[in-house]
Every structure is written in C-alpha cells, then in structure tokens.
RODO-2510 file (C-alpha; in nm, 4 decimals, decimal comma):
residues 227
     n   res          X          Y          Z
     1     m    -0,3129    -0,8537     2,9050
     2     s    -0,4693    -0,8788     2,5630
     3     p    -0,3321    -1,1441     2,3264
     4     v    -0,3307    -0,8690     2,0650
     5     e    -0,1767    -0,5581     2,2148
     6     p    -0,1508    -0,2770     1,9590
     7     t     0,1480    -0,0563     2,0208
     8     g     0,2274     0,2995     1,9172
     9     h     0,0958     0,3850     1,5731
    10     a    -0,1167     0,0692     1,5499
    11     l    -0,3039     0,1815     1,8601
    12     a    -0,3571     0,5328     1,7229
    13     r    -0,5238     0,3760     1,4210
    14     m    -0,7850     0,2277     1,6554
    15     i    -0,8627     0,5539     1,8379
    16     d    -1,1037     0,8374     1,7643
    17     i    -1,0485     1,1706     1,9371
    18     s    -1,3133     1,4402     1,9587
    19     a    -1,4258     1,7890     2,0523
    20     v    -1,8008     1,7367     2,0863
    21     q    -1,8892     1,9201     2,4054
    22     a    -2,1268     2,2157     2,3797
    23     q    -1,8550     2,4652     2,4730
    24     h    -1,6065     2,3580     2,2076
    25     g    -1,5357     2,6332     1,9544
    26     r    -1,3077     2,7059     1,6613
    27     a    -0,9865     2,7017     1,8650
    28     d    -1,0800     2,3605     2,0057
    29     v    -1,1524     2,2253     1,6576
    30     e    -0,8201     2,3547     1,5293
    31     a    -0,6371     2,2022     1,8263
    32     l    -0,8186     1,8727     1,7683
    33     a    -0,7016     1,8677     1,4079
    34     r    -0,3419     1,9323     1,5138
    35     h    -0,3505     1,6451     1,7616
    36     a    -0,5195     1,4168     1,5069
    37     l    -0,2561     1,4872     1,2436
    38     a     0,0373     1,4628     1,4836
    39     g    -0,0837     1,1295     1,6201
    40     d    -0,2334     0,9933     1,2954
    41     f    -0,5479     0,8967     1,4848
    42     v    -0,8067     0,7135     1,2773
    43     a    -1,0744     0,9843     1,3158
    44     a    -1,1488     1,3204     1,4732
    45     h    -1,5092     1,4063     1,5595
    46     v    -1,6740     1,7444     1,6050
    47     l    -2,0311     1,8675     1,6378
    48     p    -2,2036     1,9057     1,2985
    49     s    -2,1662     2,2828     1,2613
    50     w    -1,7867     2,2475     1,2829
    51     v    -1,7457     1,9865     1,0085
    52     p    -1,6862     2,2537     0,7394
    53     v    -1,3995     2,3830     0,9572
    54     l    -1,2509     2,0439     1,0453
    55     r    -1,2637     1,8730     0,7074
    56     p    -1,0193     2,1061     0,5238
    57     l    -0,7776     2,0847     0,8164
    58     l    -0,7591     1,7061     0,7704
    59     d    -0,7404     1,7009     0,3903
    60     g    -0,4618     1,4806     0,2597
    61     s    -0,4306     1,2916     0,5884
    62     h    -0,5340     0,9422     0,6960
    63     t    -0,7642     1,0844     0,9660
    64     n    -1,1367     1,0893     0,8923
    65     a    -1,3536     1,3885     0,9775
    66     g    -1,6467     1,2571     1,1796
    67     s    -1,9624     1,3969     1,3368
    68     p    -2,2740     1,2735     1,5174
    69     v    -2,6427     1,2678     1,4275
    70     g    -2,9096     1,3239     1,6939
    71     f    -2,6410     1,4004     1,9492
    72     p    -2,6367     1,3630     2,2434
    73     s    -2,9905     1,2535     2,3369
    74     g    -3,0986     1,0542     2,0327
    75     g    -3,4454     1,1988     2,0832
    76     s    -3,4680     1,4095     1,7673
    77     a    -3,7553     1,3220     1,5353
    78     t    -3,6529     1,0751     1,2672
    79     p    -3,6954     1,3229     0,9763
    80     v    -3,4675     1,5649     1,1611
    81     k    -3,2022     1,2946     1,1995
    82     v    -3,2297     1,2082     0,8312
    83     t    -3,1918     1,5734     0,7332
    84     e    -2,8904     1,6102     0,9625
    85     a    -2,7245     1,3017     0,8135
    86     r    -2,7763     1,4318     0,4600
    87     w    -2,6407     1,7722     0,5595
    88     l    -2,3310     1,6096     0,7060
    89     l    -2,2717     1,4184     0,3835
    90     d    -2,2959     1,7434     0,1870
    91     a    -2,0542     1,9051     0,4341
    92     g    -1,7955     1,6374     0,3559
    93     v    -1,8113     1,4197     0,6640
    94     q    -1,6191     1,0949     0,6213
    95     e    -1,7866     0,8954     0,8965
    96     m    -2,0714     0,9572     1,1373
    97     d    -2,2319     0,8328     1,4554
    98     v    -2,6066     0,8234     1,5109
    99     v    -2,7547     0,8156     1,8605
   100     m    -3,0453     0,5743     1,8761
   101     n    -3,3631     0,6846     2,0496
   102     v    -3,2804     0,5537     2,3963
   103     g    -3,6213     0,6508     2,5304
   104     l    -3,7904     0,4236     2,2798
   105     v    -3,5641     0,1360     2,3815
   106     r    -3,6315     0,1927     2,7514
   107     s    -4,0047     0,2039     2,6729
   108     g    -3,9884    -0,1302     2,4950
   109     e    -4,0836     0,0300     2,1617
   110     l    -3,8160    -0,1568     1,9745
   111     a    -3,9777    -0,1567     1,6314
   112     a    -3,9993     0,2225     1,6391
   113     a    -3,6387     0,2474     1,7581
   114     t    -3,5304     0,0200     1,4732
   115     r    -3,7152     0,2275     1,2127
   116     d    -3,5487     0,5414     1,3450
   117     v    -3,1961     0,4031     1,3030
   118     a    -3,2775     0,2342     0,9730
   119     a    -3,4006     0,5622     0,8244
   120     v    -3,0646     0,7277     0,8891
   121     l    -2,8714     0,4312     0,7518
   122     e    -3,0908     0,4342     0,4413
   123     a    -3,0274     0,8066     0,3906
   124     v    -2,6513     0,7550     0,4167
   125     d    -2,6752     0,4546     0,1836
   126     g    -2,3257     0,3289     0,2584
   127     r    -2,1489     0,6450     0,1450
   128     v    -1,9643     0,6721     0,4761
   129     p    -1,9312     0,4390     0,7756
   130     v    -2,1974     0,4873     1,0433
   131     k    -2,1694     0,3806     1,4082
   132     v    -2,4903     0,3442     1,6104
   133     i    -2,4593     0,4760     1,9669
   134     l    -2,6401     0,2675     2,2300
   135     e    -2,5671     0,4805     2,5424
   136     v    -2,4902     0,1940     2,7800
   137     g    -2,4935     0,4172     3,0868
   138     l    -2,8701     0,4578     3,0576
   139     l    -2,9534     0,0897     3,0020
   140     d    -2,9706    -0,2172     3,2223
   141     e    -2,8467    -0,5446     3,0756
   142     a    -3,1799    -0,6452     2,9244
   143     q    -3,2224    -0,3008     2,7691
   144     l    -2,8651    -0,3128     2,6390
   145     r    -2,9427    -0,6401     2,4651
   146     d    -3,2538    -0,4798     2,3164
   147     a    -3,0526    -0,1770     2,2002
   148     a    -2,7908    -0,3951     2,0354
   149     r    -3,0639    -0,5929     1,8579
   150     v    -3,2215    -0,2664     1,7396
   151     a    -2,8916    -0,1608     1,5829
   152     v    -2,8353    -0,5002     1,4221
   153     d    -3,1918    -0,5249     1,2921
   154     a    -3,1626    -0,1739     1,1474
   155     g    -2,8607    -0,2847     0,9457
   156     a    -2,5756    -0,1318     1,1453
   157     a    -2,2234    -0,2505     1,0661
   158     s    -2,0770    -0,0793     1,3732
   159     l    -2,2057    -0,0222     1,7275
   160     k    -2,0734     0,2297     1,9799
   161     t    -2,1192     0,2111     2,3544
   162     g    -2,1935     0,5743     2,4361
   163     t    -2,1694     0,9452     2,3728
   164     g    -1,9375     1,0129     2,6628
   165     w    -2,1872     1,2663     2,7998
   166     q    -2,3336     1,0371     3,0684
   167     g    -2,0220     1,0060     3,2834
   168     v    -2,0574     0,6277     3,3012
   169     p    -1,7434     0,4387     3,1931
   170     t    -1,7798     0,1620     2,9390
   171     t    -1,6929    -0,1740     3,0943
   172     p    -1,5845    -0,5079     2,9466
   173     a    -1,9234    -0,6442     3,0579
   174     h    -2,0987    -0,3876     2,8362
   175     v    -1,8822    -0,4842     2,5405
   176     r    -1,9334    -0,8569     2,5928
   177     v    -2,3121    -0,8152     2,5874
   178     i    -2,2947    -0,6101     2,2685
   179     r    -2,0553    -0,8573     2,1038
   180     e    -2,2886    -1,1463     2,1879
   181     i    -2,5729    -0,9749     2,0019
   182     a    -2,3695    -0,8105     1,7264
   183     g    -2,1789    -1,1219     1,6208
   184     a    -1,8197    -1,1406     1,5060
   185     e    -1,8554    -0,9415     1,1856
   186     r    -1,9525    -0,6017     1,3289
   187     e    -1,7260    -0,3395     1,4765
   188     i    -1,7723    -0,2262     1,8360
   189     k    -1,6416     0,1095     1,9492
   190     a    -1,5888     0,1460     2,3231
   191     s    -1,6245     0,5066     2,4296
   192     g    -1,6400     0,6599     2,7734
   193     g    -1,4010     0,6675     3,0664
   194     i    -1,1001     0,4954     2,9069
   195     r    -0,7988     0,6282     3,0971
   196     s    -0,5409     0,3471     3,1023
   197     l    -0,3873     0,0800     2,8821
   198     a    -0,5166    -0,1814     3,1263
   199     q    -0,8734    -0,0635     3,0649
   200     l    -0,8173    -0,0549     2,6917
   201     h    -0,6735    -0,4061     2,6814
   202     a    -0,9638    -0,5388     2,8900
   203     l    -1,2114    -0,3830     2,6478
   204     l    -1,0163    -0,5231     2,3545
   205     d    -1,0308    -0,8690     2,5112
   206     a    -1,4073    -0,8287     2,5544
   207     g    -1,4546    -0,7628     2,1843
   208     a    -1,4018    -0,3921     2,1202
   209     t    -1,2323    -0,3072     1,7909
   210     r    -1,2154     0,0714     1,8173
   211     f    -1,1984     0,3279     2,0951
   212     g    -1,3213     0,6784     2,1639
   213     i    -1,0809     0,8433     2,4069
   214     n    -1,0361     1,1926     2,5459
   215     t    -0,7656     1,3611     2,3371
   216     a    -0,5168     1,4168     2,6199
   217     y    -0,5519     1,0578     2,7396
   218     a    -0,5349     0,9249     2,3826
   219     v    -0,2015     1,0982     2,3256
   220     q    -0,0751     0,9690     2,6600
   221     l    -0,1847     0,6106     2,5992
   222     v    -0,0315     0,5953     2,2520
   223     a     0,2966     0,7237     2,3944
   224     e     0,2822     0,4619     2,6718
   225     a     0,2067     0,1858     2,4222
   226     a     0,5050     0,2905     2,2110
   227     s     0,7496     0,2845     2,5029
***
C-alpha cells in the first residue's frame, strides 16, 4: 500500500476522465461533463472539436476542460500541431496533452522529436499546463528513456504515459523509468489500464502524481477510496 493513499475527494482531484475515442459525440461529452462535475475530478478531456461544447458545461467548476494535440498518433507535422494548440487556446482549453512523434523516437531521431514538442510548448507559452504523451506501449525501455529525455529537453513540466489507444496498461516499471529521467520536480500522469486501487497505489508508489482513468472505473475507484 502507498504511504500516501488519497481517499475520496482527494483522489478525484488526481484523476482526469475523458471521452476521446473517435465515436464519442455530443451526448458523450455532455455525460462526461456531468460525471466530472458530480465527482469534482481535476480535468475532463475531449477531442479538440468538442472543446467549445465542453468548456461552457464546466464553467464555474474546479474541473479543467482539456484536449489533446496530435492525437492519437503524434505523427502530425509540427506546424499542424502548433496550429492545433493555438486553436485549442482560442477555444478556451484549460490544459492540453501533446503526443510526441513516437516514430521519430523509435527511429533514433531524438533532436527532431525534441524540436517537435518544443514548438508546441513555445506556442502555448505557459498559458495552460501541457502534458507530453510518451506512448509507453510502443517503446522498449531504452526508447522510453529516450522519449522521457525528449520531453524533458523540450521543456515539459509534465509527462504522460500514453493515449490509452494502444491497449497496453501502464505499469509501475514504466513510471519508475520516467521518474528517473524526469526528476522529482515534474508531474507524471499514468494513463492506460488502471482498474483497481491496488494498481493506482502501485503507480503512485512508483512516482505517478496524476491518473487518467476510464470514467466508469474512476467513479468506482473514488467511491471505493471513500469507503
């Protein structure tokens, strides 16, 4: 068990919920907002086109409206990512994730991967928090270390393990590798396959500070933690 075990509301304030699958539509976004408000989750994320719908639904709450850049592949051209980030800012997004170019990392083209992430961070210019998605399910340990270094070298303050689209659960081993590279001062969001408090506590022990969890499981886990 973790030496710091958030319970109830404290746990909700460490969890992002989302509706970022291709099939999610207006009804899903509205349901997401209801769950986010009822649970006071720290953030709710939708695909970019739905930010103008989500943001007004969360106005006046403590839940941030979030959205990703270059999602889910990370393979968009850098100018496209920059344009998307600027559009999201104009749409009122309160935090965003950017998927790094995993193909560049796997090809060993780390300088190019760093420039890609840095360009988005420069465009955002600190106006909202940005998490850099590494996509751990597509990387071996050496590549994961490279990806974490890319994010750090680009200036990221927060790193995220994955999009959740790969079907590969984030493990404590993934988080420990990222924490080793990222240092103590950066946030790490564990996302993908978290279905139990035991998993969550193990990831917390490994160095995660925030969690991306399927909405139904997030509600269930917060209720369990409060009991």
